[in-house]
VOSETOR-998300 format. One line per field, with one value per atom (N, C-alpha, C): residue in three letters; chain; atom name; x, y, z. Coordinates in nm, 2 decimals, m for minus. Atoms other than C-alpha are relative to their C-alpha. Layout:
REM VOSETOR-998300
residu ala,... .
chaine A,... .
atome CA,... .
u X,... .
v Y,... .
w Z,... .
***
This chain:
REM VOSETOR-998300
residu met,met,met,glu,glu,glu,pro,pro,pro,glu,glu,glu,thr,thr,thr,leu,leu,leu,asn,asn,asn,ile,ile,ile,lys,lys,lys,ile,ile,ile,asn,asn,asn,glu,glu,glu,arg,arg,arg,glu,glu,glu,ser,ser,ser,val,val,val,thr,thr,thr,ala,ala,ala,leu,leu,leu,leu,leu,leu,tyr,tyr,tyr,pro,pro,pro,ala,ala,ala,pro,pro,pro,lys,lys,lys,arg,arg,arg,val,val,val,arg,arg,arg,leu,leu,leu,gly,gly,gly,val,val,val,thr,thr,thr,ile,ile,ile,val,val,val,leu,leu,leu,gly,gly,gly,his,his,his,gly,gly,gly,ala,ala,ala,gly,gly,gly,ala,ala,ala,asn,asn,asn,gln,gln,gln,leu,leu,leu,ser,ser,ser,gly,gly,gly,phe,phe,phe,met,met,met,arg,arg,arg,glu,glu,glu,phe,phe,phe,ala,ala,ala,leu,leu,leu,gly,gly,gly,leu,leu,leu,ala,ala,ala,ala,ala,ala,arg,arg,arg,gly,gly,gly,ile,ile,ile,asp,asp,asp,ser,ser,ser,met,met,met,thr,thr,thr,phe,phe,phe,asn,asn,asn,phe,phe,phe,leu,leu,leu,tyr,tyr,tyr,thr,thr,thr,glu,glu,glu,gln,gln,gln,lys,lys,lys,arg,arg,arg,lys,lys,lys,leu,leu,leu,pro,pro,pro,asp,asp,asp,ala,ala,ala,lys,lys,lys,glu,glu,glu,arg,arg,arg,leu,leu,leu,glu,glu,glu,ser,ser,ser,cys,cys,cys,tyr,tyr,tyr,arg,arg,arg,ala,ala,ala,val,val,val,ile,ile,ile,asp,asp,asp,ala,ala,ala,ala,ala,ala,leu,leu,leu,lys,lys,lys,his,his,his,ala,ala,ala,lys,lys,lys,leu,leu,leu,lys,lys,lys,lys,lys,lys,asn,asn,asn,arg,arg,arg,leu,leu,leu,val,val,val,ile,ile,ile,gly,gly,gly,gly,gly,gly,lys,lys,lys,ser,ser,ser,met,met,met,gly,gly,gly,gly,gly,gly,arg,arg,arg,ile,ile,ile,ala,ala,ala,ser,ser,ser,gln,gln,gln,val,val,val,ala,ala,ala,ala,ala,ala,ala,ala,ala,asn,asn,asn,gly,gly,gly,lys,lys,lys,his,his,his,ile,ile,ile,ala,ala,ala,gly,gly,gly,leu,leu,leu,val,val,val,leu,leu,leu,leu,leu,leu,gly,gly,gly,tyr,tyr,tyr,pro,pro,pro,leu,leu,leu,his,his,his,pro,pro,pro,pro,pro,pro,gly,gly,gly,arg,arg,arg,pro,pro,pro,asp,asp,asp,lys,lys,lys,met,met,met,arg,arg,arg,asp,asp,asp,gln,gln,gln,his,his,his,leu,leu,leu,lys,lys,lys,glu,glu,glu,ile,ile,ile,gln,gln,gln,ala,ala,ala,pro,pro,pro,met,met,met,arg,arg,arg,phe,phe,phe,val,val,val,gln,gln,gln,gly,gly,gly,ser,ser,ser,arg,arg,arg,asp,asp,asp,ala,ala,ala,phe,phe,phe,gly,gly,gly,thr,thr,thr,ala,ala,ala,asp,asp,asp,glu,glu,glu,ile,ile,ile,arg,arg,arg,ala,ala,ala,thr,thr,thr,ile,ile,ile,lys,lys,lys,lys,lys,lys,his,his,his,arg,arg,arg,leu,leu,leu,pro,pro,pro,ala,ala,ala,thr,thr,thr,leu,leu,leu,tyr,tyr,tyr,val,val,val,ile,ile,ile,glu,glu,glu,gly,gly,gly,gly,gly,gly,asp,asp,asp,his,his,his,ser,ser,ser,phe,phe,phe,lys,lys,lys,val,val,val,pro,pro,pro,lys,lys,lys,ser,ser,ser,leu,leu,leu,gly,gly,gly,ser,ser,ser,gln,gln,gln,glu,glu,glu,lys,lys,lys,val,val,val,tyr,tyr,tyr,glu,glu,glu,ala,ala,ala,ile,ile,ile,met,met,met,asp,asp,asp,glu,glu,glu,val,val,val,ala,ala,ala,glu,glu,glu,trp,trp,trp,thr,thr,thr,ser,ser,ser,ser,ser,ser,leu,leu,leu,lys,lys,lys,lys,lys,lys .
chaine A,A,A,A,A,A,A,A,A,A,A,A,A,A,A,A,A,A,A,A,A,A,A,A,A,A,A,A,A,A,A,A,A,A,A,A,A,A,A,A,A,A,A,A,A,A,A,A,A,A,A,A,A,A,A,A,A,A,A,A,A,A,A,A,A,A,A,A,A,A,A,A,A,A,A,A,A,A,A,A,A,A,A,A,A,A,A,A,A,A,A,A,A,A,A,A,A,A,A,A,A,A,A,A,A,A,A,A,A,A,A,A,A,A,A,A,A,A,A,A,A,A,A,A,A,A,A,A,A,A,A,A,A,A,A,A,A,A,A,A,A,A,A,A,A,A,A,A,A,A,A,A,A,A,A,A,A,A,A,A,A,A,A,A,A,A,A,A,A,A,A,A,A,A,A,A,A,A,A,A,A,A,A,A,A,A,A,A,A,A,A,A,A,A,A,A,A,A,A,A,A,A,A,A,A,A,A,A,A,A,A,A,A,A,A,A,A,A,A,A,A,A,A,A,A,A,A,A,A,A,A,A,A,A,A,A,A,A,A,A,A,A,A,A,A,A,A,A,A,A,A,A,A,A,A,A,A,A,A,A,A,A,A,A,A,A,A,A,A,A,A,A,A,A,A,A,A,A,A,A,A,A,A,A,A,A,A,A,A,A,A,A,A,A,A,A,A,A,A,A,A,A,A,A,A,A,A,A,A,A,A,A,A,A,A,A,A,A,A,A,A,A,A,A,A,A,A,A,A,A,A,A,A,A,A,A,A,A,A,A,A,A,A,A,A,A,A,A,A,A,A,A,A,A,A,A,A,A,A,A,A,A,A,A,A,A,A,A,A,A,A,A,A,A,A,A,A,A,A,A,A,A,A,A,A,A,A,A,A,A,A,A,A,A,A,A,A,A,A,A,A,A,A,A,A,A,A,A,A,A,A,A,A,A,A,A,A,A,A,A,A,A,A,A,A,A,A,A,A,A,A,A,A,A,A,A,A,A,A,A,A,A,A,A,A,A,A,A,A,A,A,A,A,A,A,A,A,A,A,A,A,A,A,A,A,A,A,A,A,A,A,A,A,A,A,A,A,A,A,A,A,A,A,A,A,A,A,A,A,A,A,A,A,A,A,A,A,A,A,A,A,A,A,A,A,A,A,A,A,A,A,A,A,A,A,A,A,A,A,A,A,A,A,A,A,A,A,A,A,A,A,A,A,A,A,A,A,A,A,A,A,A,A,A,A,A,A,A,A,A,A,A,A,A,A,A,A,A,A,A,A,A,A,A,A,A,A,A,A,A,A,A,A,A,A,A,A,A,A,A,A,A,A,A,A,A,A,A,A,A,A,A,A,A,A,A,A,A,A,A,A,A,A,A,A,A,A,A,A,A,A,A,A,A,A,A,A,A,A,A,A,A,A,A,A,A,A,A,A,A,A,A,A,A,A,A,A,A,A,A,A,A,A,A,A,A,A,A,A,A,A,A,A,A,A,A,A,A,A,A,A,A,A,A,A,A,A,A,A,A,A,A,A,A,A,A,A,A,A,A,A .
atome N,CA,C,N,CA,C,N,CA,C,N,CA,C,N,CA,C,N,CA,C,N,CA,C,N,CA,C,N,CA,C,N,CA,C,N,CA,C,N,CA,C,N,CA,C,N,CA,C,N,CA,C,N,CA,C,N,CA,C,N,CA,C,N,CA,C,N,CA,C,N,CA,C,N,CA,C,N,CA,C,N,CA,C,N,CA,C,N,CA,C,N,CA,C,N,CA,C,N,CA,C,N,CA,C,N,CA,C,N,CA,C,N,CA,C,N,CA,C,N,CA,C,N,CA,C,N,CA,C,N,CA,C,N,CA,C,N,CA,C,N,CA,C,N,CA,C,N,CA,C,N,CA,C,N,CA,C,N,CA,C,N,CA,C,N,CA,C,N,CA,C,N,CA,C,N,CA,C,N,CA,C,N,CA,C,N,CA,C,N,CA,C,N,CA,C,N,CA,C,N,CA,C,N,CA,C,N,CA,C,N,CA,C,N,CA,C,N,CA,C,N,CA,C,N,CA,C,N,CA,C,N,CA,C,N,CA,C,N,CA,C,N,CA,C,N,CA,C,N,CA,C,N,CA,C,N,CA,C,N,CA,C,N,CA,C,N,CA,C,N,CA,C,N,CA,C,N,CA,C,N,CA,C,N,CA,C,N,CA,C,N,CA,C,N,CA,C,N,CA,C,N,CA,C,N,CA,C,N,CA,C,N,CA,C,N,CA,C,N,CA,C,N,CA,C,N,CA,C,N,CA,C,N,CA,C,N,CA,C,N,CA,C,N,CA,C,N,CA,C,N,CA,C,N,CA,C,N,CA,C,N,CA,C,N,CA,C,N,CA,C,N,CA,C,N,CA,C,N,CA,C,N,CA,C,N,CA,C,N,CA,C,N,CA,C,N,CA,C,N,CA,C,N,CA,C,N,CA,C,N,CA,C,N,CA,C,N,CA,C,N,CA,C,N,CA,C,N,CA,C,N,CA,C,N,CA,C,N,CA,C,N,CA,C,N,CA,C,N,CA,C,N,CA,C,N,CA,C,N,CA,C,N,CA,C,N,CA,C,N,CA,C,N,CA,C,N,CA,C,N,CA,C,N,CA,C,N,CA,C,N,CA,C,N,CA,C,N,CA,C,N,CA,C,N,CA,C,N,CA,C,N,CA,C,N,CA,C,N,CA,C,N,CA,C,N,CA,C,N,CA,C,N,CA,C,N,CA,C,N,CA,C,N,CA,C,N,CA,C,N,CA,C,N,CA,C,N,CA,C,N,CA,C,N,CA,C,N,CA,C,N,CA,C,N,CA,C,N,CA,C,N,CA,C,N,CA,C,N,CA,C,N,CA,C,N,CA,C,N,CA,C,N,CA,C,N,CA,C,N,CA,C,N,CA,C,N,CA,C,N,CA,C,N,CA,C,N,CA,C,N,CA,C,N,CA,C,N,CA,C,N,CA,C,N,CA,C,N,CA,C,N,CA,C,N,CA,C,N,CA,C,N,CA,C,N,CA,C,N,CA,C,N,CA,C,N,CA,C,N,CA,C,N,CA,C,N,CA,C,N,CA,C,N,CA,C,N,CA,C,N,CA,C,N,CA,C,N,CA,C,N,CA,C,N,CA,C,N,CA,C,N,CA,C,N,CA,C,N,CA,C,N,CA,C,N,CA,C,N,CA,C,N,CA,C,N,CA,C,N,CA,C,N,CA,C,N,CA,C,N,CA,C,N,CA,C,N,CA,C,N,CA,C,N,CA,C,N,CA,C,N,CA,C,N,CA,C,N,CA,C,N,CA,C .
u 0.08,13.22,0.03,0.01,13.24,m0.11,0.15,12.97,m0.07,0.08,12.71,0.00,0.00,12.72,m0.15,0.14,12.37,0.01,0.01,12.28,m0.16,0.13,11.98,m0.02,0.09,11.77,m0.05,0.03,11.75,m0.10,0.10,11.54,0.02,0.01,11.49,0.13,m0.15,11.86,0.11,m0.10,12.04,0.02,0.01,12.14,0.15,m0.09,12.39,0.04,m0.05,12.60,m0.03,0.05,12.49,0.12,m0.08,12.71,m0.09,0.10,12.50,0.12,m0.09,12.70,m0.07,0.08,12.54,0.01,m0.08,12.57,m0.03,m0.06,12.68,m0.14,0.14,12.34,m0.01,0.00,12.44,m0.01,m0.02,12.43,m0.08,0.11,12.16,m0.11,0.08,11.94,m0.11,0.10,11.68,m0.01,0.00,11.77,0.08,m0.04,11.88,0.05,m0.07,12.12,0.02,m0.02,12.13,0.07,m0.12,12.46,0.03,m0.04,12.50,0.14,m0.13,12.82,0.04,m0.01,12.98,0.02,m0.04,13.03,0.07,m0.12,13.37,0.05,m0.04,13.40,m0.12,0.10,13.20,m0.02,0.03,13.10,0.11,m0.12,13.45,0.09,m0.10,13.62,0.01,m0.02,13.79,m0.12,0.07,13.55,m0.13,0.14,13.21,0.03,m0.07,13.41,m0.04,m0.01,13.49,m0.13,0.18,13.14,m0.10,0.05,12.99,0.00,m0.01,13.15,0.03,0.00,13.19,m0.16,0.14,12.81,m0.07,0.06,12.75,0.06,m0.06,13.00,m0.11,0.09,12.75,m0.15,0.18,12.43,m0.08,0.10,12.32,0.05,m0.01,12.29,0.00,m0.05,12.45,0.00,0.01,12.38,0.08,m0.04,12.59,m0.02,0.02,12.58,0.05,m0.05,12.69,m0.11,0.11,12.52,m0.01,m0.01,12.45,0.11,m0.09,12.73,0.14,m0.12,13.00,0.00,m0.03,12.91,0.02,m0.01,12.91,0.14,m0.16,13.29,m0.01,0.00,13.17,0.06,m0.07,13.32,m0.12,0.08,13.02,m0.15,0.15,12.67,m0.08,0.15,12.38,m0.06,0.07,12.11,m0.07,0.10,11.88,m0.12,0.06,11.64,0.03,m0.08,11.86,0.05,m0.09,12.06,m0.15,0.12,11.69,m0.07,0.09,11.55,0.10,m0.14,11.89,m0.04,0.00,11.86,m0.17,0.10,11.48,m0.02,0.01,11.53,0.09,m0.07,11.78,m0.07,0.13,11.54,m0.05,0.11,11.28,0.12,m0.10,11.59,0.01,0.00,11.63,m0.09,0.12,11.27,m0.06,0.01,11.24,0.09,m0.08,11.56,m0.03,0.03,11.50,0.04,m0.05,11.71,m0.04,0.00,11.62,m0.16,0.16,11.23,m0.06,0.04,11.16,0.06,m0.04,11.40,m0.06,0.02,11.35,0.08,m0.08,11.50,0.02,m0.07,11.73,0.08,m0.02,11.84,0.10,m0.10,12.14,0.12,m0.14,12.50,0.10,m0.12,12.83,m0.05,0.00,12.77,m0.12,0.10,12.59,m0.11,0.11,12.45,m0.10,0.13,12.27,m0.11,0.10,12.14,m0.07,0.07,12.00,m0.10,0.05,11.88,m0.13,0.10,11.69,m0.09,0.09,11.53,m0.12,0.13,11.38,m0.10,0.11,11.23,m0.06,0.13,11.09,m0.08,0.09,10.93,m0.13,0.07,10.78,0.11,m0.07,10.90,m0.04,0.06,10.72,0.07,m0.12,10.89,0.12,m0.14,11.17,m0.02,0.02,11.22,0.10,m0.11,11.53,0.09,m0.10,11.80,0.14,m0.17,12.17,0.05,m0.09,12.34,0.16,m0.14,12.71,0.07,m0.08,12.87,m0.09,0.10,12.54,0.06,m0.07,12.64,m0.14,0.13,12.41,0.00,m0.01,12.56,0.13,m0.14,12.87,0.09,m0.07,13.17,0.03,0.00,13.20,m0.15,0.12,12.84,m0.13,0.10,12.62,m0.12,0.08,12.38,m0.07,0.06,12.31,m0.06,0.02,12.14,m0.10,0.12,11.99,m0.06,0.08,11.78,m0.15,0.15,11.42,m0.10,0.08,11.32,m0.04,m0.02,11.43,m0.12,0.14,11.10,m0.10,0.12,10.91,0.03,m0.04,11.08,m0.05,0.03,10.90,0.07,m0.11,11.14,0.09,m0.11,11.40,0.09,m0.18,11.75,0.07,m0.10,12.06,0.10,m0.08,12.30,0.15,m0.16,12.70,0.07,m0.03,12.84,0.15,m0.11,13.22,m0.01,0.00,13.29,0.01,m0.04,13.46,m0.02,0.01,13.32,m0.05,0.02,13.32,m0.15,0.10,12.99,m0.13,0.11,12.83,0.01,m0.06,12.96,m0.16,0.12,12.77,m0.06,0.07,12.67,m0.08,0.10,12.48,m0.09,0.10,12.34,m0.11,0.07,12.21,m0.13,0.09,12.06,m0.11,0.07,11.88,m0.08,0.13,11.73,m0.10,0.11,11.59,m0.08,0.09,11.47,m0.12,0.11,11.25,m0.04,0.01,11.20,m0.03,0.01,11.31,0.02,m0.03,11.30,0.08,m0.14,11.63,0.13,m0.16,11.99,0.08,m0.14,12.32,0.09,m0.17,12.67,0.10,m0.09,12.93,0.14,m0.14,13.28,0.09,m0.09,13.51,0.10,m0.11,13.77,m0.02,0.00,13.65,m0.04,0.02,13.62,m0.12,0.10,13.38,m0.02,m0.05,13.53,0.02,0.00,13.54,0.15,m0.13,13.92,0.04,m0.06,14.08,0.10,m0.13,14.39,0.05,m0.01,14.60,m0.01,0.02,14.63,m0.15,0.12,14.26,m0.04,m0.02,14.33,0.01,0.02,14.34,m0.09,0.14,14.12,m0.07,0.09,14.01,m0.06,0.09,13.90,m0.10,0.09,13.70,m0.14,0.12,13.52,m0.04,0.04,13.50,m0.14,0.13,13.26,m0.10,0.14,13.07,m0.07,0.09,12.97,m0.07,0.06,12.96,m0.19,0.12,12.68,m0.14,0.09,12.51,m0.07,0.07,12.44,m0.11,0.04,12.34,m0.19,0.16,12.03,m0.06,0.09,11.94,m0.06,0.08,11.84,m0.05,0.11,11.67,m0.15,0.10,11.42,m0.10,0.08,11.08,0.00,0.00,10.98,m0.13 .
v m0.09,2.54,0.14,m0.15,2.92,0.03,0.02,3.03,0.12,m0.11,3.29,0.08,m0.07,3.58,0.10,m0.07,3.77,0.13,m0.18,4.14,m0.06,0.03,4.05,0.18,m0.14,4.39,m0.07,0.05,4.37,0.13,m0.09,4.73,0.08,m0.13,5.03,0.06,m0.02,5.13,m0.11,0.10,4.80,m0.10,0.11,4.51,m0.10,0.11,4.21,m0.10,0.15,3.94,m0.10,0.13,3.65,m0.10,0.07,3.35,m0.14,0.14,3.05,m0.11,0.11,2.75,m0.14,0.13,2.47,m0.10,0.12,2.15,m0.05,0.06,1.93,m0.08,0.05,1.80,m0.13,0.16,1.45,m0.03,0.05,1.45,0.04,m0.13,1.74,m0.10,0.12,1.54,0.13,m0.09,1.88,0.10,m0.05,2.05,0.14,m0.16,2.42,0.02,m0.02,2.48,0.15,m0.13,2.83,0.03,m0.02,2.91,0.15,m0.13,3.23,m0.02,0.00,3.30,0.05,m0.02,3.31,0.20,m0.12,3.65,0.09,m0.02,3.70,0.00,0.05,3.61,0.05,m0.02,3.65,m0.10,0.12,3.42,m0.04,0.03,3.45,m0.07,0.06,3.27,m0.12,0.17,2.92,m0.09,0.05,2.76,0.02,m0.01,2.88,m0.01,0.04,2.82,m0.15,0.17,2.46,m0.03,0.05,2.40,m0.01,m0.04,2.56,m0.10,0.07,2.39,m0.15,0.11,2.08,m0.09,0.06,2.02,0.01,0.00,2.16,m0.10,0.10,1.86,m0.14,0.13,1.63,0.04,m0.05,1.75,0.09,m0.14,2.07,0.13,m0.12,2.35,0.12,m0.04,2.60,0.15,m0.17,2.95,0.06,m0.10,3.18,0.13,m0.11,3.53,0.12,m0.09,3.83,0.08,m0.05,3.98,0.16,m0.13,4.36,0.09,m0.04,4.45,m0.01,0.03,4.24,0.07,m0.04,4.36,0.14,m0.11,4.73,m0.01,0.00,4.62,0.05,m0.05,4.68,m0.15,0.15,4.45,m0.07,0.04,4.45,m0.03,0.03,4.25,0.07,m0.09,4.40,0.00,0.04,4.42,m0.14,0.15,4.07,0.05,0.01,4.25,0.04,m0.05,4.36,m0.10,0.14,3.99,m0.10,0.05,3.86,0.02,m0.03,4.07,m0.06,0.04,3.97,m0.12,0.15,3.61,m0.04,0.05,3.63,0.05,m0.05,3.85,m0.12,0.08,3.60,m0.13,0.08,3.31,0.02,0.01,3.46,m0.01,0.02,3.52,m0.18,0.16,3.11,m0.02,0.07,3.04,0.05,m0.06,3.26,m0.05,0.00,3.22,m0.15,0.08,3.03,m0.13,0.09,2.76,m0.09,0.07,2.66,m0.02,m0.03,2.72,m0.16,0.17,2.31,m0.05,0.03,2.27,m0.01,m0.02,2.19,0.07,m0.10,2.45,m0.03,0.02,2.37,0.16,m0.13,2.69,m0.07,0.01,2.72,0.08,m0.10,2.84,m0.04,0.02,2.84,0.12,m0.09,2.97,0.12,m0.10,3.31,m0.02,0.02,3.21,m0.10,0.10,2.94,0.05,m0.03,3.08,0.11,m0.09,3.37,m0.07,0.11,3.06,m0.03,0.08,2.92,0.12,m0.09,3.23,0.06,m0.02,3.29,m0.11,0.13,2.94,m0.02,0.01,2.98,0.11,m0.10,3.29,m0.02,0.08,3.13,m0.09,0.12,2.81,m0.05,0.04,2.79,0.04,0.07,2.66,m0.05,0.09,2.53,m0.12,0.18,2.15,m0.03,0.04,2.16,0.11,m0.09,2.34,m0.09,0.06,2.23,0.10,m0.08,2.41,m0.04,0.01,2.43,0.05,m0.05,2.48,0.14,m0.05,2.59,0.10,m0.07,2.89,0.01,0.00,2.78,0.08,m0.11,3.04,0.02,m0.07,3.26,m0.11,0.04,3.11,0.02,m0.04,3.05,0.05,m0.05,3.17,m0.08,0.10,2.86,0.07,m0.05,3.10,0.08,m0.08,3.27,m0.10,0.09,3.01,0.06,m0.03,3.07,m0.11,0.10,2.78,0.04,m0.02,2.94,m0.04,m0.01,2.99,m0.15,0.11,2.63,m0.07,0.09,2.46,0.05,m0.01,2.66,m0.04,0.04,2.50,m0.11,0.09,2.28,m0.13,0.06,2.16,m0.07,0.09,1.89,0.08,m0.03,2.00,m0.09,0.07,1.86,0.09,m0.09,2.01,m0.11,0.05,1.94,0.09,m0.09,2.02,m0.09,0.02,2.00,m0.10,0.05,1.77,0.09,m0.05,2.03,0.15,m0.14,2.34,0.13,m0.13,2.66,0.06,m0.08,2.79,m0.13,0.13,2.43,m0.10,0.15,2.11,m0.05,0.09,1.81,m0.03,0.05,1.72,0.12,m0.12,2.04,0.04,m0.03,2.06,m0.14,0.16,1.65,0.05,m0.07,1.79,0.11,m0.13,2.12,m0.11,0.08,1.86,m0.07,0.11,1.62,0.12,m0.07,1.93,0.04,m0.09,2.11,m0.14,0.11,1.78,0.03,m0.03,1.90,m0.11,0.11,1.74,0.01,m0.03,1.72,m0.11,0.10,1.49,0.08,m0.04,1.54,m0.08,0.10,1.44,0.07,m0.10,1.53,m0.05,m0.02,1.59,0.02,0.03,1.41,0.09,m0.08,1.61,0.18,m0.13,1.94,0.12,m0.11,2.27,0.10,m0.04,2.54,0.01,m0.04,2.59,m0.25,0.15,2.14,m0.05,0.01,2.18,m0.12,0.11,1.87,m0.04,0.04,1.75,m0.07,0.10,1.60,m0.16,0.17,1.27,m0.02,0.05,1.24,0.01,m0.02,1.27,0.11,m0.12,1.50,0.06,m0.13,1.81,0.00,0.01,1.78,m0.13,0.13,1.40,0.05,m0.09,1.60,0.04,m0.07,1.83,m0.09,0.08,1.57,m0.12,0.03,1.37,0.07,m0.07,1.63,0.03,m0.02,1.74,m0.15,0.11,1.36,0.00,0.04,1.35,0.11,m0.06,1.66,0.01,m0.02,1.60,m0.16,0.09,1.25,0.02,0.00,1.37,0.09,m0.10,1.65,m0.07,0.05,1.42,m0.15,0.10,1.21,0.06,m0.11,1.50,m0.04,0.02,1.47,0.08,m0.08,1.60,0.07 .
w 0.03,3.89,0.06,m0.10,3.98,0.01,m0.06,4.17,m0.08,0.07,4.03,0.11,m0.09,4.20,m0.03,0.01,4.28,0.08,m0.10,4.45,0.01,m0.05,4.70,0.05,m0.09,4.82,0.09,m0.17,5.17,0.06,m0.01,5.15,m0.07,0.13,4.97,m0.01,0.01,5.04,m0.02,m0.03,5.11,m0.07,0.10,4.92,0.06,m0.05,5.00,m0.14,0.11,4.76,0.06,m0.04,4.75,m0.12,0.10,4.58,0.00,0.05,4.43,m0.06,0.06,4.38,m0.03,0.06,4.14,0.02,m0.03,4.21,m0.18,0.13,3.87,m0.03,0.05,3.69,0.02,0.00,3.70,0.15,m0.15,4.11,0.05,m0.07,4.19,0.08,m0.12,4.50,m0.02,m0.03,4.42,0.13,m0.14,4.75,m0.01,m0.02,4.81,0.13,m0.11,5.11,0.00,m0.01,5.22,0.18,m0.13,5.48,0.00,0.01,5.67,0.04,m0.06,5.79,0.17,m0.12,6.14,0.01,m0.03,6.33,m0.03,0.01,6.28,m0.16,0.13,5.88,m0.10,0.08,5.58,m0.09,0.09,5.32,m0.06,0.09,5.13,0.08,m0.08,5.44,m0.04,0.07,5.38,0.03,m0.06,5.60,m0.12,0.07,5.42,m0.15,0.11,5.07,m0.04,0.03,5.12,0.04,m0.05,5.27,m0.10,0.14,4.95,m0.10,0.13,4.71,0.02,m0.03,4.88,0.03,0.01,4.93,m0.13,0.14,4.57,m0.08,0.08,4.46,0.03,m0.02,4.64,m0.02,0.04,4.50,0.04,m0.08,4.70,m0.06,0.04,4.51,0.15,m0.17,4.79,m0.03,0.04,4.84,0.12,m0.07,5.07,0.01,0.00,5.18,0.06,m0.13,5.36,0.06,m0.10,5.63,m0.04,m0.03,5.62,0.00,m0.06,5.83,m0.07,0.07,5.62,m0.12,0.14,5.30,0.01,m0.01,5.44,0.07,m0.03,5.56,0.18,m0.13,5.94,0.12,m0.05,6.21,0.12,m0.06,6.45,m0.08,0.07,6.37,0.06,0.03,6.33,0.12,m0.11,6.56,m0.02,0.06,6.56,m0.10,0.16,6.33,m0.13,0.13,6.07,m0.04,0.01,6.12,m0.10,0.08,6.03,m0.11,0.12,5.77,m0.10,0.14,5.56,m0.04,0.03,5.60,m0.04,0.07,5.52,m0.16,0.14,5.20,m0.08,0.05,5.12,m0.05,m0.02,5.19,m0.15,0.12,4.93,m0.14,0.12,4.67,m0.07,0.06,4.67,m0.06,0.06,4.65,m0.13,0.17,4.33,m0.12,0.09,4.19,m0.14,0.13,3.83,0.01,m0.01,3.88,0.18,m0.10,4.21,0.06,0.04,4.18,0.08,m0.05,4.26,0.08,m0.12,4.52,0.11,m0.12,4.85,0.11,m0.09,5.13,0.11,m0.12,5.37,0.04,m0.02,5.59,0.09,m0.11,5.84,0.00,0.01,5.87,0.11,m0.11,6.07,0.14,m0.10,6.43,0.00,0.01,6.42,m0.11,0.11,6.07,0.06,m0.06,6.20,0.09,m0.09,6.52,m0.04,0.08,6.29,m0.08,0.08,6.05,0.09,m0.09,6.33,0.08,m0.07,6.48,m0.12,0.13,6.12,m0.01,0.00,6.13,0.11,m0.16,6.48,m0.04,0.05,6.34,m0.06,0.13,6.00,m0.07,0.06,5.91,m0.15,0.14,5.59,m0.08,0.12,5.27,0.05,m0.04,5.48,0.05,0.00,5.47,0.11,m0.07,5.71,0.07,m0.05,5.93,0.03,m0.08,5.95,0.04,m0.08,6.22,0.05,m0.04,6.23,0.08,m0.15,6.55,0.04,m0.08,6.73,0.12,m0.13,6.96,0.10,m0.10,7.21,0.14,m0.09,7.49,m0.05,0.02,7.48,0.10,m0.14,7.65,0.07,m0.13,7.96,0.09,m0.07,8.03,m0.06,0.01,8.00,0.07,m0.02,8.22,m0.09,0.10,7.90,m0.15,0.10,7.70,m0.12,0.10,7.36,m0.07,0.03,7.32,0.00,0.02,7.39,m0.13,0.11,7.07,m0.10,0.10,6.90,0.02,0.00,7.04,m0.06,0.10,6.82,m0.11,0.15,6.50,m0.04,0.00,6.35,m0.09,0.08,6.05,0.06,m0.03,6.11,0.03,0.00,6.24,0.03,m0.05,6.23,0.07,m0.04,6.46,m0.05,m0.01,6.40,0.08,m0.11,6.70,0.05,m0.02,6.82,0.15,m0.15,7.17,0.08,m0.10,7.30,0.01,0.08,7.15,0.10,m0.13,7.39,0.02,0.02,7.28,0.02,m0.04,7.38,m0.06,0.06,7.38,m0.08,0.04,7.24,0.07,m0.12,7.56,0.02,m0.10,7.65,m0.15,0.10,7.26,0.01,0.00,7.34,0.11,m0.11,7.66,m0.03,0.05,7.47,m0.06,0.17,7.18,0.14,m0.11,7.54,0.00,m0.11,7.73,m0.09,0.08,7.45,m0.09,0.06,7.27,m0.14,0.10,6.98,m0.12,0.13,6.60,m0.02,0.02,6.61,0.03,m0.02,6.57,0.01,m0.03,6.66,m0.06,0.05,6.48,0.05,m0.13,6.71,m0.06,0.05,6.58,0.16,m0.14,6.88,m0.03,m0.05,7.01,m0.11,0.07,6.79,0.05,m0.07,6.87,m0.06,0.04,6.76,m0.19,0.13,6.41,m0.07,0.04,6.41,m0.03,0.02,6.43,0.10,m0.10,6.60,0.03,0.05,6.73,m0.09,0.10,6.50,0.05,0.00,6.65,0.01,0.11,6.54,m0.07,0.14,6.23,m0.09,0.07,5.94,0.00,m0.04,5.98,m0.18,0.11,5.56,0.03,0.02,5.62,0.11,m0.07,5.95,m0.09,0.10,5.69,m0.10,0.11,5.42,0.07,m0.06,5.69,0.04,m0.03,5.78,m0.10,0.13,5.44,m0.02,0.07,5.35,0.07,m0.12,5.68,m0.06,0.02,5.58,m0.16,0.12,5.20,0.01,m0.04,5.35,0.05,m0.10,5.59,m0.08,0.04,5.38,m0.16,0.12,5.08,0.06,m0.05,5.32,0.01,m0.06,5.41,m0.07,0.06,5.31,m0.13,0.11,4.95,m0.01 .
***
């Protein structure tokens, strides 16, 4: 099924495009997942489309969107405040959408998209049933002294981290240590041998099977969230 294109107003002058991938009625779980893209791509990247389509097929109404800078075809991400205000506007649109009003809401995204989702949830977690963080950028590559973890302890909703064991932005072991340090309401799904985009060496199996396993895991986890 082709996604529904939405235009979401961010402020009086600016708007972004979002895509809603509806789950087939026969398998709908009553869950909406909003996924923000990573810093170097937009919502039409292969990764974002594959995960949105795959999660929709598994019963989750999936929404992706462009942040303002990618919508405006700029390369450098906006300041923290603009990224967060954009994400909040998309959440509001998801909550008000006629097809999604009765759904539980899960937010998250790939790398930067997940980080911004977590910052929004830390500031105001109202209406958020859970977070799915795909390759959380715990720190810049090679800079474990620049941790992005302090706000995570303010999040009350359950979190599911999906992390490659060799992610340069934060290994699975580093995520595990962060969960323990802050006593986060979080669990971790590890991609053995996976990098920041969950790419694994050919010796560990096909990339398609890795992605399918992740989507199965996310669907199972979101379906278990309290109604």
